[in-house]
Rosetta silent file (secondary structure, phi, psi, omega in degrees, C-alpha in Angstrom):
SEQUENCE: MSDITLQKLDGRHALSTLFTHRVKIVGTDNVPKWIEIRNWLWENYGPGLERETIWVTQYHDQVVPKWSWHIDDRKYFLYLKEETLTHFSLKYLNT
SCORE:     score description
SCORE:     0.000 S_00000001
   1 L     0.000  138.639 -178.294    5.046   -3.908   14.873 S_00000001
   2 L   -74.059  -19.872 -179.665    1.605   -4.891   16.016 S_00000001
   3 L   -83.429   -4.208  178.692    0.010   -1.759   14.532 S_00000001
   4 E  -119.591  124.150  175.575    1.087   -2.803   11.023 S_00000001
   5 E  -121.206  144.298 -179.894   -0.335   -5.904    9.384 S_00000001
   6 E  -112.709  131.615 -177.363    0.616   -7.337    6.021 S_00000001
   7 E  -130.049  131.581  174.424   -1.933   -9.248    4.003 S_00000001
   8 E   -76.478  131.816 -178.317   -1.484  -11.229    0.783 S_00000001
   9 L   -85.877  146.607  172.116   -4.145  -10.196   -1.721 S_00000001
  10 L  -136.810 -169.259 -174.180   -6.353  -12.607   -3.626 S_00000001
  11 L   -59.645  -16.477  178.229   -9.426  -12.286   -5.840 S_00000001
  12 L   -77.973  -13.925 -172.656  -11.550  -11.009   -2.953 S_00000001
  13 L  -104.726  144.243  174.596   -9.478   -7.839   -2.641 S_00000001
  14 L   -59.625  138.267  175.867   -9.515   -4.658   -4.637 S_00000001
  15 L    68.478   16.653 -178.659   -6.539   -4.355   -6.965 S_00000001
  16 L   -65.035  -18.151  176.232   -5.432   -7.966   -6.445 S_00000001
  17 L   -83.426  -11.963 -177.651   -4.623   -8.187  -10.151 S_00000001
  18 L  -110.206  -29.802 -177.990   -2.260   -5.214   -9.840 S_00000001
  19 L  -129.148  152.157 -177.342   -0.683   -5.620   -6.392 S_00000001
  20 L   -96.010  -26.345 -175.530    0.309   -8.698   -4.394 S_00000001
  21 E  -141.737  159.805  170.052    0.040   -7.398   -0.811 S_00000001
  22 E  -135.083  147.330  176.957   -1.477   -4.655    1.256 S_00000001
  23 E  -103.433  133.139  179.619   -0.359   -3.096    4.507 S_00000001
  24 E  -118.052  128.116  177.187   -3.078   -2.164    6.989 S_00000001
  25 E  -125.767  122.912 -172.786   -2.585    0.423    9.707 S_00000001
  26 E  -108.992  139.668  171.664   -5.561    1.023   12.010 S_00000001
  27 L    97.843  141.102 -178.874   -6.440    4.057   14.133 S_00000001
  28 H   -65.556  -23.429  177.242   -5.888    7.771   13.954 S_00000001
  29 H   -64.262  -22.420 -176.895   -3.040    7.467   16.474 S_00000001
  30 H   -97.750    7.245  179.367   -1.087    5.649   13.766 S_00000001
  31 H   -57.622  -43.618  178.651   -1.507    8.287   11.033 S_00000001
  32 H   -57.371  -38.122  178.152    2.070    9.579   11.507 S_00000001
  33 H   -65.808  -42.467  178.603    3.397    6.027   10.888 S_00000001
  34 H   -60.936  -44.416  178.253    1.209    5.708    7.766 S_00000001
  35 H   -63.999  -41.908  177.975    2.494    9.050    6.463 S_00000001
  36 H   -58.185  -47.862 -178.728    6.081    8.004    7.222 S_00000001
  37 H   -67.042  -42.300  178.766    5.687    4.762    5.261 S_00000001
  38 H   -60.639  -43.658  177.412    3.866    6.481    2.387 S_00000001
  39 H   -63.556  -40.501  178.701    6.647    9.075    2.145 S_00000001
  40 H   -62.413  -44.484  177.487    9.279    6.327    2.268 S_00000001
  41 H   -60.835  -43.165 -179.844    7.535    4.458   -0.587 S_00000001
  42 H   -61.090  -45.785 -178.903    7.345    7.674   -2.629 S_00000001
  43 H   -66.146  -36.766 -174.977   11.058    8.384   -2.093 S_00000001
  44 H   -92.519  -27.339 -174.970   12.170    4.819   -2.880 S_00000001
  45 H  -125.944    7.140  178.623    9.709    3.719   -5.568 S_00000001
  46 L    84.386 -178.878 -176.492    8.431    6.942   -7.076 S_00000001
  47 L   -61.369  141.245  171.379    4.919    8.373   -7.050 S_00000001
  48 L  -104.955  178.401  175.400    2.008    6.131   -6.151 S_00000001
  49 E  -127.326  146.957  173.925   -1.666    6.636   -6.922 S_00000001
  50 E   -65.920  142.508 -174.374   -4.692    6.629   -4.651 S_00000001
  51 H   -53.054  -45.320 -178.884   -6.687    3.424   -5.148 S_00000001
  52 H   -64.483  -30.235  177.401   -9.816    5.170   -6.440 S_00000001
  53 H   -62.983  -39.199  177.600   -7.757    7.050   -9.020 S_00000001
  54 H   -64.242  -42.978  179.809   -6.723    3.723  -10.485 S_00000001
  55 H   -66.803  -53.177 -172.197  -10.361    2.562  -10.592 S_00000001
  56 H   -65.611  -38.936 -175.542  -11.973    5.765  -11.866 S_00000001
  57 L   -90.973    1.421 -175.080   -9.446    6.562  -14.574 S_00000001
  58 L    55.673   31.494 -179.531   -9.057    2.989  -15.726 S_00000001
  59 H   -58.863  -25.338 -176.722   -5.364    3.603  -15.045 S_00000001
  60 H   -64.007  -13.595  174.848   -4.943   -0.133  -14.622 S_00000001
  61 H   -80.471   -9.373 -179.419   -4.949   -0.444  -18.422 S_00000001
  62 L  -111.336 -163.355  176.963   -1.738    1.566  -18.447 S_00000001
  63 L   -70.100  129.612 -178.707    1.471    1.346  -16.459 S_00000001
  64 L  -100.240  138.106  177.453    0.618    0.888  -12.782 S_00000001
  65 L   -63.548  167.478 -177.795    2.828    2.399  -10.072 S_00000001
  66 L   -76.261   -8.617 -179.338    4.701    0.074   -7.731 S_00000001
  67 E  -157.727  163.260 -179.528    2.451    1.055   -4.831 S_00000001
  68 E  -149.447  169.485  177.624   -0.875    2.689   -4.007 S_00000001
  69 E  -138.473  163.197  179.211   -2.781    3.915   -0.958 S_00000001
  70 E  -159.425  141.981  175.790   -6.324    4.031    0.362 S_00000001
  71 E  -119.625  132.955 -179.642   -8.068    5.393    3.486 S_00000001
  72 E  -144.112  100.204  174.628  -11.291    3.845    4.765 S_00000001
  73 L    46.958   66.257  178.616  -12.823    4.960    8.079 S_00000001
  74 L    64.267   19.669  170.830   -9.684    5.171   10.217 S_00000001
  75 E  -118.157  130.662 -174.631   -8.070    2.279    8.382 S_00000001
  76 E  -118.068  123.369 -174.799   -5.050    3.178    6.291 S_00000001
  77 E  -118.172  145.704  170.781   -3.922    0.880    3.503 S_00000001
  78 E  -128.687  126.442  179.737   -0.852    0.711    1.296 S_00000001
  79 E   -98.554  133.356 -175.030   -0.891   -1.636   -1.687 S_00000001
  80 E  -124.976  143.878  168.563    2.446   -3.119   -2.739 S_00000001
  81 L   -85.257  160.524 -177.943    3.770   -4.983   -5.733 S_00000001
  82 H   -52.715  -39.080 -175.704    5.998   -7.989   -5.077 S_00000001
  83 H   -66.195  -20.077  177.965    9.123   -6.015   -5.986 S_00000001
  84 H   -94.541  -13.528 -170.244    8.569   -3.569   -3.100 S_00000001
  85 H   -64.339  -47.302 -177.252    7.676   -6.203   -0.515 S_00000001
  86 H   -62.145  -48.537 -179.561   11.137   -7.367    0.610 S_00000001
  87 H   -61.085  -44.649  177.766   12.522   -3.876    1.104 S_00000001
  88 H   -60.554  -48.759 -177.624    9.352   -2.814    2.960 S_00000001
  89 H   -59.686  -43.014  179.299    9.375   -5.922    5.181 S_00000001
  90 H   -63.431  -37.804 -177.292   13.005   -5.447    6.167 S_00000001
  91 H   -78.778  -42.161 -170.591   12.453   -1.822    7.084 S_00000001
  92 H  -111.910  -16.452 -178.422    9.067   -1.964    8.809 S_00000001
  93 H  -115.544   -6.331 -179.671    8.317   -5.538    9.813 S_00000001
  94 L    53.837   43.976  178.187   11.780   -6.802   10.800 S_00000001
  95 L  -106.761    0.000    0.000   11.308  -10.008    8.803 S_00000001
């Protein structure tokens, strides 16, 4: 889908030491898709945490969930660990 982009994280990105990829969904028209994917991740991989919660609570020193989310000015992000990537890609990116 053109409204979903997948990006490999590196040292320039927040949480790159905890997650390998992030999914970016842009625009308020795509909020239902973002909610659908977030719910799917929750159902399949358990609870995630909002990105700032990981930063503020220093949660990253503990067990980190398999996924996380973040909203930034009509941009909706989902952070994924490698182990969630294949399943996500097959379902939402048709790769």
